[in-house]
C-alpha positions as CSV (number, residue, x, y, z in Angstrom):
1,M,-13.2,75.1,-102.3
2,F,-11.7,77.4,-100.0
3,D,-9.7,75.0,-97.7
4,F,-6.4,75.5,-99.4
5,F,-7.1,78.8,-97.9
6,F,-6.8,77.2,-94.0
7,K,-4.7,75.3,-94.3
8,K,-2.1,75.1,-91.5
9,R,1.4,75.6,-92.2
10,E,4.0,72.5,-91.5
11,L,5.0,72.2,-88.1
12,L,8.8,72.4,-87.9
13,P,10.6,71.0,-85.0
14,L,12.3,72.5,-82.2
15,P,15.5,73.4,-82.5
16,Y,16.8,70.5,-80.3
17,K,16.9,67.2,-79.6
18,R,16.9,67.5,-75.4
19,E,15.0,69.9,-73.3
20,L,16.4,70.8,-70.2
21,H,13.7,73.4,-68.8
22,C,10.4,72.3,-68.0
23,H,8.1,72.0,-65.2
24,I,7.2,68.3,-66.0
25,I,7.2,66.4,-62.7
26,P,3.8,66.3,-61.1
27,G,2.4,68.5,-58.0
28,V,5.9,70.0,-57.0
29,D,5.5,73.6,-58.2
30,D,3.7,75.8,-60.5
31,G,3.4,73.3,-63.0
32,S,1.7,70.0,-64.1
33,Q,-0.1,68.7,-61.2
34,Q,-1.3,65.5,-62.6
35,M,0.3,62.3,-64.4
36,D,-1.7,62.4,-67.2
37,E,-0.3,65.9,-67.8
38,S,2.8,65.4,-67.6
39,L,2.5,62.2,-69.7
40,L,0.7,64.9,-72.1
41,L,3.5,67.3,-72.6
42,L,5.9,64.5,-72.7
43,S,4.2,63.2,-76.0
44,E,3.4,67.1,-77.4
45,L,7.7,67.2,-76.8
46,S,8.4,64.5,-78.5
47,R,5.6,65.4,-81.5
48,F,7.8,69.0,-81.5
49,G,11.1,66.8,-81.9
50,V,12.4,66.4,-78.3
51,E,14.1,62.7,-77.3
52,R,15.5,63.4,-74.3
53,V,14.6,65.9,-71.2
54,I,16.3,66.9,-68.5
55,F,12.9,68.1,-65.7
56,T,13.5,70.8,-64.0
57,P,10.9,71.8,-61.0
58,H,11.7,75.2,-59.1
59,H,13.9,75.0,-55.8
60,T,12.9,78.5,-54.7
61,A,12.1,79.3,-50.9
62,P,9.8,79.3,-49.4
63,R,7.1,77.9,-51.4
64,F,9.0,75.2,-53.5
65,M,11.6,73.6,-51.5
66,N,12.1,70.8,-53.5
67,T,14.8,68.2,-53.0
68,P,15.9,65.0,-54.5
69,E,14.5,62.7,-52.4
70,I,11.3,64.4,-53.0
71,I,11.6,64.1,-56.8
72,Q,13.2,61.3,-57.5
73,P,10.5,58.8,-56.9
74,L,7.9,60.9,-58.8
75,F,10.6,61.1,-61.7
76,D,11.1,57.2,-61.3
77,E,7.3,57.3,-61.5
78,V,6.8,59.6,-64.8
79,K,10.2,57.6,-66.8
80,Q,8.0,53.9,-66.2
81,K,4.6,55.4,-67.4
82,A,6.3,57.5,-70.1
83,A,7.8,53.7,-71.0
84,E,4.5,52.1,-70.5
85,Q,2.5,54.5,-73.0
86,K,5.3,54.0,-75.6
87,I,6.6,57.8,-75.2
88,P,9.2,57.9,-77.5
89,I,11.0,60.1,-75.3
90,E,14.2,59.3,-73.2
91,C,13.4,60.8,-69.5
92,E,17.4,61.3,-68.9
93,G,17.4,62.8,-65.3
94,F,16.3,65.9,-63.3
95,S,17.8,68.9,-61.5
96,F,16.3,72.1,-60.7
97,E,15.8,75.2,-61.8
98,Y,17.7,77.0,-58.7
99,R,16.9,80.7,-57.8
100,L,19.9,82.1,-55.8
101,D,17.8,82.9,-52.8
102,E,18.7,82.3,-49.0
103,S,17.5,78.5,-49.3
104,F,20.0,78.0,-52.2
105,I,22.9,79.8,-50.2
106,E,22.3,77.2,-47.5
107,L,23.0,74.2,-49.9
108,M,25.9,75.6,-51.1
109,Q,27.2,75.3,-47.5
110,T,26.6,71.6,-48.2
111,G,29.8,71.6,-50.2
112,K,31.5,72.2,-53.5
113,Y,30.8,70.3,-57.2
114,G,31.2,66.5,-56.8
115,E,32.1,66.5,-53.1
116,P,30.0,63.7,-51.6
117,A,28.0,66.0,-48.6
118,C,27.0,68.6,-51.7
119,Q,23.1,68.9,-52.0
120,I,23.0,71.0,-54.7
121,R,22.0,68.3,-58.4
122,P,23.4,69.7,-61.5
123,L,21.7,69.5,-65.1
124,Y,24.2,67.5,-67.0
125,G,27.5,67.1,-65.9
126,Q,28.8,70.3,-64.0
127,Y,26.2,72.7,-65.7
128,L,23.7,74.2,-63.6
129,L,20.1,76.0,-64.2
130,I,19.8,79.0,-61.7
131,E,17.4,82.1,-62.1
132,N,16.9,85.7,-60.6
133,S,14.1,87.1,-59.4
134,F,11.5,88.6,-61.4
135,S,10.8,91.8,-59.5
136,H,14.3,92.5,-58.8
137,A,17.9,91.8,-59.2
138,I,18.8,89.7,-56.1
139,P,21.8,92.0,-54.6
140,A,24.1,89.1,-53.8
141,F,23.7,87.7,-57.9
142,D,27.0,88.4,-59.2
143,E,28.8,87.4,-55.6
144,L,27.4,84.0,-55.8
145,A,27.5,83.6,-59.4
146,E,31.9,84.0,-59.3
147,R,31.4,81.5,-56.0
148,L,29.4,78.4,-58.1
149,L,31.6,79.5,-60.8
150,S,34.9,78.9,-58.7
151,D,33.3,75.7,-57.6
152,G,33.1,74.1,-60.4
153,Y,29.9,75.0,-62.0
154,Y,29.0,75.9,-65.5
155,L,26.0,78.7,-64.6
156,V,23.5,78.5,-67.5
157,L,20.9,81.5,-66.3
158,A,16.9,80.8,-66.9
159,H,15.1,83.2,-69.1
160,P,17.3,86.3,-69.3
161,E,15.1,87.9,-71.6
162,R,12.1,88.2,-68.9
163,Y,14.2,89.9,-66.4
164,L,12.5,93.4,-67.5
165,Y,14.7,95.4,-65.4
166,Y,17.8,94.8,-66.8
167,A,15.9,95.8,-70.3
168,G,17.1,99.1,-70.3
169,H,20.9,97.9,-70.2
170,R,20.7,95.7,-72.8
171,G,24.4,94.4,-74.0
172,R,26.2,95.9,-70.6
173,F,24.0,93.4,-68.3
174,Y,24.5,90.3,-71.0
175,H,27.9,91.3,-71.5
176,H,28.7,91.7,-68.0
177,L,27.6,88.0,-67.4
178,Q,29.2,86.2,-70.4
179,E,32.3,87.7,-69.5
180,R,32.3,85.9,-66.0
181,Q,31.3,82.4,-68.3
182,V,27.7,82.9,-67.0
183,E,25.9,81.3,-70.2
184,F,22.2,82.4,-71.6
185,Q,18.8,79.7,-72.2
186,V,15.9,81.7,-73.7
187,N,12.6,80.4,-73.7
188,M,11.0,79.4,-77.0
189,L,7.9,81.4,-76.3
190,S,9.5,84.5,-75.9
191,F,10.2,84.6,-79.4
192,A,6.3,84.0,-79.8
193,G,5.7,87.3,-77.6
194,Y,4.0,84.9,-74.6
195,Y,5.7,87.3,-72.0
196,G,5.1,90.5,-73.6
197,E,6.5,92.6,-76.3
198,V,9.4,93.5,-73.9
199,S,10.6,90.2,-73.4
200,K,10.1,89.3,-77.3
201,K,12.4,92.1,-78.1
202,M,15.0,91.1,-76.0
203,A,15.0,87.4,-77.0
204,Y,15.2,88.9,-80.6
205,W,18.0,91.1,-79.4
206,M,19.7,88.2,-77.7
207,L,19.5,86.5,-81.1
208,D,21.1,88.9,-83.1
209,N,23.5,89.6,-80.6
210,G,25.4,86.0,-79.9
211,Y,23.5,86.0,-76.5
212,V,21.7,82.9,-77.0
213,N,23.6,79.8,-75.9
214,F,20.7,77.3,-74.9
215,L,16.5,77.5,-75.6
216,G,14.0,75.9,-73.4
217,S,10.7,75.5,-73.4
218,D,9.9,76.3,-70.2
219,S,6.6,74.0,-70.0
220,H,4.6,74.0,-67.1
221,H,0.8,73.1,-68.8
222,P,-0.7,72.0,-71.9
223,Q,-1.7,75.4,-73.3
224,H,2.0,75.9,-73.4
225,M,1.9,73.2,-75.9
226,K,-0.7,74.8,-78.0
227,L,1.2,78.3,-77.9
228,L,4.3,76.1,-79.0
229,D,2.4,74.4,-81.7
230,K,1.1,77.3,-82.8
231,F,4.4,79.1,-83.1
232,L,6.6,76.2,-84.4
233,R,3.9,76.5,-87.6
234,S,4.7,80.5,-88.0
235,K,6.9,82.4,-91.0
236,D,8.2,84.0,-87.7
237,Y,9.9,80.8,-86.7
238,A,10.7,79.4,-89.9
239,A,12.4,82.7,-90.2
240,I,14.5,82.5,-87.1
241,Y,14.7,78.5,-87.3
242,D,18.7,78.0,-89.1
243,Q,19.9,80.4,-86.7
244,L,18.6,78.8,-83.8
245,C,20.1,75.6,-84.6
246,D,23.5,77.0,-85.3
247,C,23.9,79.0,-82.0
248,I,22.5,76.5,-79.1
249,G,23.8,73.9,-77.2
250,N,20.9,71.4,-75.6
251,D,22.7,68.7,-77.3
252,H,26.1,69.4,-77.2
253,F,26.8,68.5,-73.3
């Protein structure tokens, strides 16, 4: 007779249909380690309303020195297995989450966007997913960003709400980068408090102040999907759902 009180809230879908930040290629970084796990993550994203996925394994020295040659056969296998299992999701392509470190500077030497020798692989068109260090701001971040912009890229900074060394600066940091045409991709689980209270507050502050341009699951493992399921059923998510749908560009490349 008490089942009513324990009934789950309805799951609202993610506010986008294209996932552009995830670590689902198996065995190449700190994300999925097995093909079965990768297929489970894809199936869960589909259940949350995602229709297309751009895979973004890490490119970070020295631990994750991934290249297109390493990722391409694994991407092809994931795509084939997903089709065989009839997971209703398009494996649209792959890129990388590029940390602006010394190894990335070497990639920049191979050429500008569109040049045949260029070894940088964008998300889509000229869009590039980049990240800062979590422990400290990369000293040459501004200089590298300016150079990438001049080389023809559109920059998307991954999870800026998680760089806690910027939390005290708030508007100054985000306005500074936005003026330089850097856009921001916030993690869905930041709104749920998964990365801590400071990151949660920053995510909401960014949303309220117009600094959220893209969203991503940044999914690494099944636990992230369990937490996303819980958040997508929450009153907190329902309260910001329309606001998120109105501001993000995942589906509008």
